KOLNU-667282 format. One record per residue: x, y, z of N, C-alpha, C in turn; residue in one letter. Coordinates in steps of 0.05 Angstrom, whole numbers, padded with zeros to 5 digits, always signed. Each point is the difference from the previous one (the first is absolute). Layout:
// residues N
XYZXYZXYZa ...
***
This chain:
// residues 87
-00071-00364-00506-00021+00020-00003-00009+00011+00027x -00005-00017+00019-00011+00010+00026+00021+00015+00015x +00025-00007-00004+00022+00015+00015+00002+00028-00010x -00008+00006-00024+00001+00028-00010-00020+00017+00015x -00023-00011+00008-00019+00016+00015+00012+00008+00027x +00014-00018+00013+00012+00006+00026+00024+00019-00004x +00014-00003-00022+00022+00018-00006-00011+00029-00004x -00022+00002-00014-00013+00026-00005-00008+00013+00027x -00012-00016+00017-00009+00010+00026+00025+00009+00016x +00021-00016+00000+00025+00008+00014+00012+00026-00010x +00002+00002-00027+00012+00023-00012-00016+00026+00005x -00026-00003-00002-00017+00023+00005+00001+00009+00030x +00002-00019+00018+00002+00007+00028+00027+00012+00006x +00021-00009-00013+00026+00012+00003+00000+00029-00010x -00012+00005-00023-00002+00027-00011-00016+00017+00019x -00022-00010+00011-00016+00015+00018+00016+00008+00025x +00017-00018+00010+00016+00006+00023+00021+00022-00007x +00012-00002-00023+00021+00019-00008-00012+00028-00004x -00025+00001-00008-00013+00026-00004-00012+00012+00025x -00012-00017+00017-00014+00010+00023+00018+00006+00024x +00022-00014+00003+00018+00005+00023+00012+00029+00000x +00011+00009-00022+00010+00028+00000-00022+00020+00003x -00024-00006-00011-00022+00018+00003-00009+00002+00029x +00000-00023+00014-00006+00000+00029+00021+00015+00016x +00025-00001-00009+00021+00015+00014-00004+00030-00003x -00007+00009-00024-00005+00028-00004-00024+00009+00016x -00021-00017+00001-00024+00007+00015+00007+00002+00030x +00016-00017+00010+00008+00000+00028+00015+00026+00007x +00018+00008-00018+00015+00025+00004-00019+00024-00001x -00019+00000-00019-00019+00022-00002-00017+00004+00025x -00010-00023+00011-00017+00002+00023+00015-00004+00027x +00027-00001-00002+00017-00002+00023-00006-00025+00017x -00003-00022-00014-00003-00026+00014+00028-00012+00000x +00016+00009+00019+00029-00006+00001+00008-00012+00027x +00021-00015+00000+00013-00010+00024+00024+00019+00005x -00003+00017+00020+00021+00019+00006+00023-00012+00017x +00024+00010-00004+00023-00010+00015-00004+00007+00030x +00010-00018+00016-00001+00004+00029+00025-00011+00013x +00000+00000+00026+00024-00009+00014+00005-00030-00002x -00021-00015-00005+00003-00030-00002-00001-00009-00029x -00001+00018-00019-00002-00007-00028+00026+00006-00015x +00006-00016-00020+00026+00002-00014-00001+00020-00023x -00024+00006-00011-00001+00017-00024+00006+00029+00008x +00011+00015-00019+00007+00028+00004-00020+00019-00012x -00018-00010-00017-00020+00016-00012-00027-00015+00001x -00023+00014-00002-00026-00013+00001-00003-00020-00023x -00014-00022+00007-00005-00022-00019-00030-00002-00005x -00009-00001-00026-00029-00003-00005-00010-00027+00009x -00025+00000+00009-00011-00025+00012-00021-00013-00018x -00007+00011-00023-00022-00011-00016+00010-00018-00023x +00026-00005-00002+00010-00017-00022-00011-00028+00000x -00008-00010+00023-00011-00027+00001-00028-00001-00013x -00013+00022-00003-00026+00001-00013+00001-00009-00029x +00021+00008-00014+00004-00009-00027+00003-00030-00002x +00015-00011+00018+00005-00029+00000-00026-00015+00009x -00015+00012+00018-00025-00013+00008-00019-00001-00023x -00002+00021-00016-00018-00001-00023+00009-00020-00020x +00026-00003-00004+00011-00021-00018-00007-00028+00009x +00003-00005+00026-00006-00026+00010-00030-00006-00001x -00016+00021+00005-00029-00004-00003-00008-00007-00028x +00011+00014-00019-00006-00006-00028+00009-00028-00008x +00025-00007+00008+00011-00025-00008-00017-00024+00011x -00005+00001+00026-00015-00022+00012-00029+00000-00008x -00012+00023-00004-00027+00002-00009-00003-00011-00028x +00018+00008-00018-00001-00010-00028+00005-00030-00001x +00020-00009+00014+00006-00028-00001-00023-00017+00011x -00012+00009+00022-00022-00015+00012-00025+00002-00019x -00005+00023-00010-00023+00004-00018+00003-00018-00025x +00023+00000-00011+00004-00016-00025-00002-00030+00006x +00012-00009+00022+00000-00029+00005-00028-00010+00009x -00017+00017+00012-00026-00010+00008-00020+00000-00023x +00005+00016-00021-00018+00000-00023+00007-00020-00021x +00023-00013+00003+00009-00020-00020+00005-00027+00012x -00018-00009+00016+00003-00026+00013-00001-00023-00020x +00017-00019+00003+00000-00023-00017+00016+00002-00025x +00013+00023-00005+00016+00004-00023+00029-00006+00006x +00016-00007-00020+00028-00008+00005+00016+00023+00014x +00016-00007+00020+00017+00019+00013-00014+00014+00023x -00026-00004+00004-00014+00013+00021-00008-00021+00020x +00007+00005+00025-00007-00020+00021-00029+00002+00008x -00012-00023+00006-00027-00001+00008-00002-00002+00030x -00021+00010+00012-00004-00003+00029-00007-00028+00007x +00005-00008+00025-00004-00028+00008-00029-00008+00000x -00019+00020+00001-00028-00007+00001-00010-00009-00028x +00014+00006-00022-00010-00007-00026+00015-00024-00012x +00018-00011+00014+00014-00024-00010-00017-00025+00005x +00002-00019-00018-00016-00025+00003+00009-00017+00023x 
***
């Protein structure tokens, strides 16, 4: 039962990443937030720099949800307790 909660959090964060990363790429192209080719760079065309923003939002959601869920359900099966509340 408890593993389904974490599976839901994982799947939703994966979906969030798959949706937000291309959106961030389009936003970077629109506002010209690009890494342009130069003499010391290997790429031949400009590369968008905001793709990591989609992944950052996914990680924020994943860790926030996991932490929020585990701190509100102390003492229940499958949820670890902090060392200050152990006997």
